[in-house]
C-alpha positions, 0 to 999 in steps of 0.5 A, a space after each residue: 623609707 616613707 615620706 612626703 614627696 616634697 619634704 620639708 626638712 632640707 639637705 646637710 644639717 637641716 633641721 627644725 627646733 626642739 620644738 617641732 621636733 614631735 610634729 614632723 615625726 608624725 607627720 652669641 656674643 655682647 658686652 657685659 656692660 650691656 648683659 648687665 644693664 638689659 638684667 637690670 631692665 627685664 628685673 625691673 619691668 618684670 617687678 614682682 609679679 606672678 610671674 617674674 619673682 625675682 628683684 633687680 640682682 644686687 651689683 655689688 658683692 653680698 654678703 651672705 645671711 645670718 647663719 642658723 643655729 640651734 639653740 645657740 649654736 651655728 650649725 656645722 658648714 654654716 660657720 664657714 663663710 666665704 670671703 664677701 669682697 668684691 675680688 670674688 667676682 673680677 673677670 668674671 663675665 657673661 656666656 648668655 643673656 638668657 634667664 632659667 627659670 627656676 623652682 626651688 624647695 626646701 626650706 627647713 631651720 637651715 633654710 638651705 634653697 634659699 642659701 644657695 644664691 639663686 634669687 640674686 642669680 643674673 642667669 637666674 628667674 626663680 618662677 616659684 618656691 614650695 614647702 609642705 609647711 606654709 608658714 616655711 613657704 611664706 619665709 622662703 618666698 620672700 628670701 626668693 623674692 618670688 610671691 607664687 608657691 607651691 603646697 607640693 613639689 608634684 605640683 610645681 613640677 607642674 607648672 611648664 613654666 619652670 625648667 629648672 629646679 633645685 630640690 633641698 629635701 630630706 635625704 631620703 627622697 634626693 633620688 625619688 625627689 630628682 627621678 619627678 622632677 625628671 620625669 616632668 622634663 626639668 634640669 635639677 640640682 639636688 642636695 647631699 647625698 644622691 641617695 641615701 642607703 639603696 642602691 635600687 634608687 642609685 640605679 633607677 637614679 641614673 636611667 632616670 637621668 640618662 633617658 631624660 637628655 636634662 642635667 643633674 646635679 649634686 651640690 657637693 659643698 667639698 668640691 668647692 671648698 678652697 683646698 678640693 678645687 685646688 687639689 682638681 686643678 693640680 691634678 689635672 694639670 698633672 701635679 700628682 701623677 699616679 695618685 696612691 693615697 687620698 683621705 677625706 674627713 666629716 667630723 660633725 658631733 652630736 650627743 643626740 640626734 637633730 631634729 628632722 622629717 619623721 626622724 631621718 637623723 636619728 640614728 642613720 649610719 654615719 656611711 650613708 652620708 660620706 660624700 662631704 669625704 668621698 669628694 676628696 677622692 671623686 671630685 678631684 680624679 673623676 675616679 671611682 672606689 672598686 671595692 670597701 672593708 669598713 669598720 665601727 666601734 659600737 657607739 656610747 652614745 644611746 640614739 646611735 645604738 641599734 637597739 634605739 633607731 630604726 636602722 638598727 645602726 650600731 654606730 657613731 664612727 665608720 671609718 672605711 678602707 677603699 681600693 681606687 679604679 688607677 688601682 690607689 687606696 683611701 681612707 673615708 671616715 664619718 665621726 657623729 659620736 667624736 667630741 672635739 673640732 668639726 671638719 669636711 677635709 680630705 688630703 691627697 698624696 701621689 708620686 709626683 706631689 701631695 696636698 693638704 689643707 693645712 700645707 697646700 702643695 707639696 712636690 715636682 710642681 711646686 714652681 709650675 702651678 696652675 691657677 688654682 683660684 676659684 671660678 669669678 661669679 656673677 655681682 651680688 652672688 656671695 660665695 656662701 657657707 660650706 667654706 664659700 662654696 655655694 654660690 660656686 655651685 650655683 653659678 656651675 648648674 646654671 652655666 652648666 644649663 646655659 652651655 648645654 655641658 655636663 655640669 661638675 659633680 654630674 651623675 655618675 660623679 654622684 652616684 660614685 660619692 655616695 653610694 660607695 658608703 651604702 657599701 660600706 655600712 653593709 662592709 661594717 655591719 658584716 665585720 669589715 667583709 672585703 665589698 665590692 662597690 657598684 660602677 657609674 659612668 657617663 654615657 658619652 
């Protein structure tokens, strides 16, 4: 699909207002106290100059900004805000006094590149921001407390002072944009999904990350929801034993397509945007899906009928049954045309125990569970939206850079969450035929 390199529409639930729809379609060792003192003095010395954009960091618990909305309805995911009491910061210790120099790209209605608290992290300096639309770029600059702006991602990646970029553009451009960042020798974090409808881009992205030697992380919000994070800790501790069955669900009703850059959301297959669900297996186990059979019922909504969208997609709800790499089974679904509650959640059943958001853990490890609390956040960094996951994703990405390690939701996990949906849609269009899924593994 054609789109400008620095597309303004950002990631999960990022849309423009209805009035803009037609316009878009046309177009060492040290103390924690000493560390915080250093951060404060450094920021004060730099002020708001062009190359030292971020303002002094806040040390109190930071509340998330007002949730973005379409009309008078809060965008799904932004209605789930993590707690902002001081306990979310208890126990946080810095791993370095260095600041990672970051660029932010993409600021549509849901203001995604500004919604993950990069600008509030004590180990981050926001060097520059970018959006194709000047008014949005101006707003992002204000939110990020940075006055250096680029008109496009193409221009931003040439800035040698930037060492990492958060790409929050339209989903069809994520892979291409990430590759562009990596080509210029920078770390990259990307909103979901890693790839959108193209297995060729999945291979290209995988090879680009491998060649670059840089950190790649997909910001899958489900991974830092309380339930999935707990599942992962219990799984790693052996509390589930062999995993027999998992399921993940993404319910996001819309009676018409949400406004989007060049209309990319207009009737797109539900399986193309499945990572909020597939994370409930891949994110927990770091396994993969090997085979899939997917079914769907032709939608009653006009924009989700094959004759009315560029994808020739007739489905608003698709349900996929996967075989997993450890021999288990998994049901993953995405529904856009069924009314009712919205959800991004999943469940797991294993030989030794099971877990659901409603009931928690039940099984043999009930009296010897590991600590399942999410890690502490730096002072000033709010948990944020999508169940309080936003701040944790930023903290993980920055720590991975500072500690020179692979982040959680690395390139293999990202593609093993994203690519299965592409194959699942192919299966659905073939009446549920069972198809093989490509596998991605880390090289070291």
